N, C-alpha and C positions, 0 to 999 in steps of 0.2 A: 340556805336560801336568802338572797338579799331582799331588801324591802320592796324594791321595784318589781321583782318577780312575784313576791307574795301578793302584792296589790293586784297584779295582772291576773293571778290565779283566783283571787277573790271576785274580781269583776266577771271572769269567765264563769265561775260558779253561780253568781247571781243571775247571769243571762240565761242559765240553764234551769233555773228554778221553775217549778210548775205552778200554773194558775189553775185553781179549782173553784168552780162555781156550780150552783144548782142549775138544772135546766130551766126551772121557772124564772130564775134571774136573767137567763140568757134569752129564752124564747118568748117570755110573756112580759117583757119590759119595754119601755120606750123612754128614751132620754136623748138629749143633745149635748154631746161632749166633743170638744176639739180633739185633734190627734194627740196633742201633748197631754190633755186632761185624761184621755183614755189610757195613755201609757203610764201616767202616774198611778191611776187606780189599779191597773194590772200589776204594776211594780209593787204596790202595797199588798195586794192580794197574794202575790207570789211569796211574800214574807210570812204568811200564815203557815204554821207547822201542823202536820197531821194530828199531833197530840194536843194542840191548843184547845182549851175549853172556853176561852173568852177572846174577844178582839182587843188586843193589847195596843198600847201606844208604841209606835216605832220611831226610831231616830235614824236619819240618814244624812250623809253629807251631800249637798247639791253637786259637788264635784264628782262623787261616786255615781250619782244618778246620771250625770252627763256622760260619764265613761261607759256605763252599762248600755245607754241608749245610743252611743256613738255620736254624741254631741260634743262640740268644741267648748270646753269649760272656759278657756281663756277668752272666748268671745263674750264680751260683756253683755251683748244683746241676749244671748242664750240664758245667762244668769238672771237678767231682769225678767225675761219672758217666763221663766219657771216661777219666780216669785209672784208675778202677776197672775199666773195660772193657778197657783195654790190659793190665792185670795179668791179668785172667781169660783174655783171648785168648791170652796167652803160654803158658798151660797147656792150651789146647785143641788137639784134633787132628781129622783128617778121615779117613774110610775111603774108599778108592778101589779099585774092582774092576780088577785088572790082567789077569785072564783069567777065563773063566767058572768060578765057584765059588771063586775065590781073591781075597781082598782084602788090601790093605796099608794101614797107618796112616801118615799123614804129619802133621808139625807145620805149622801155618800160619806161624808166625814163629819165628825163632831167637833174636832178642834185641830188647829194648826198653828205652829209658832216657828219663827226663824230667828236664830242668833246671828245677827248681821256680821259680826267679826269673823266667826268660824264657818258660817254657811251651813250650820247644822239645822235640819228641819225636824221638828217633832210633830207627828201627825197620827190621828186615830180615826179609823173607820167607825162609822156610827153603829151603836149597839143594835139598832133595828135591822142591820144587815146580817146579823149573826145567823139566823136560820138558813140563809142562802150561801154561807161561806164556811161555817164551822161544823165539824163532825158529820160530814155528809156521808151517808151510807148507801144511798141509791139515787138514781135519776140526777146524776151530776156529770159534768164534762171537765176534762183536764187537758191542758196543753202547755207546752213549754213557752215561757215568756219570749224566748229567742225568736219565735216565728212571727212575732208582731213588731219587733224592734226596728226592722229596716223598712217597714211600710211607710209610705208618705201620704196616704189618703186616710182620712178619718173613717170613710166608708169601708175601706179594705179591712181594717181592724175589726170593726163591728160585724161585717158580713162573715169574716173568717170565723169568729167565735160562734156565730149562729149556725153556720154550715158544719162546723166541728161538732156541735151538739146533735146534729142529725147524721153524723158519719155512720153510725151503726145501722141506719136504715138504707144507706147507700144512695138515697135520692130524697128530694123534697120539692113540693110544688107550692109556690106562693102566688097569691094574686098580686098584681103590680101595686095596687093601692096598699095592701097589707105590708109589702116589703118596703115601700116608701115610708110608712109609719115606723117600722122597726128600725130603719136606718136614719130616721129624722131627715128625710130627703123630700118632704112634701112640697118644697119650693120649686121642684122641677115639674112644671105643669105639662110640658111637651115630652112625650115618651122618648123622642130622639135625644133630647138633652139628658134625660135620666139614664138612658142606655150608654151614651158617650161619656158622660162625666162621672157616673157612679158605677154602673155595672161593668163596663169595659175596663176601666182602670182597676177596679177591685179584682176582676178575674185575672188580669195580668199579674198583679202583685201577689195574690193568693197562690197562683200556680208557680210563680217564680220563687217566692220567699217563704212558703209555709210547707207543712208536711202533707198537704192535700193536693190532689189533682181534681179539678172541678171543671165540668162542662155545663154550660147553661143553654137551654133551649127555650126559645120564645114560643108562646102558644097564642094563636089567634082565635078570636070568636067574632065571626062576621068580618068586618074590615079592620078591626083594631086588635092590637096585642093586649091581652088581659091578664095573662099568667106567665110565670117563668118557672121552668123545671130545672133544678140543679142536680146533676149526677155527681156523686161525691166518692172519691176513692183515696185511701191512704197510700202514701208513697212508701212502699216496703222495700223496693230494690235499693241496694246500697249505692249504686251508681246514680240513681235519681236523687238520693239524699245528699250525696257529696256535691252534686251539681247545685242543689238548693243552698247548702251551706256556703259554697263558693260565691253564689249570688249575694247572699247576706253579707259576706265579707266585703265584696265589691261595693255594695250600697252603703256600708258603714265605714268605708275608708280604710279597710284593712285591719280593723280592730278585732275581727273575729277569728284570726288565724289560730290562736291557741284553743278556742272553743271547737273549731273544726278538727284540729289535731286530736283533741280529747274525745270527740264523738267517733272519729274514724278508728280510734284504737279501742 
């Protein structure tokens, strides 16, 4: 096998890694991360192995990260954006509810460094994240990194993992205010704007690019919409899954062909 094919296989394998999070981290947290910040965190979590007992420092080439996410590495803007994102991410935190009425704040990562010449990043998730990511035996959710890579909205990625965590229930109802908080979308004061710029876009991307089929129903109380019900169904039909993988391939500029072939076989 030549080096080019080997690298292609490595990228495909990385795209199919599983992200595993505790349901508390998904359902009882609030944070504001950009699309790229979310993808970096998910990429790091996907590198955690089932047998890991600690959160280890991981090294990766920015070039490889770009290839995994379908970004053009040769575009200097992408390279700079990732460097800037890593710096910003180092300073961000997440609120997690540890018991009703009590929240604690956790850092996403404890350290990050970049070797400028090689483009190698060394990064470590913060140890306080360990109970939510390591040796999970119950009440956790897992999904393939692949299903978030082609999404273009930060709300789509976040809503996908939330709905995935309720997949076993087949449906879940949120108050609109609660959902805005979970998605860090409180800035949308008018419901029409929230629906059009957050919900509608997220529904389209989740249904086209993930392993879920989701239907949302708006619930009115009086004259105003106050709740949203999501009906959640896993795509089990191979035809549906092939269509989804094809959509991912199209969105990522054809970089997913080998992954689709791998899954189809």
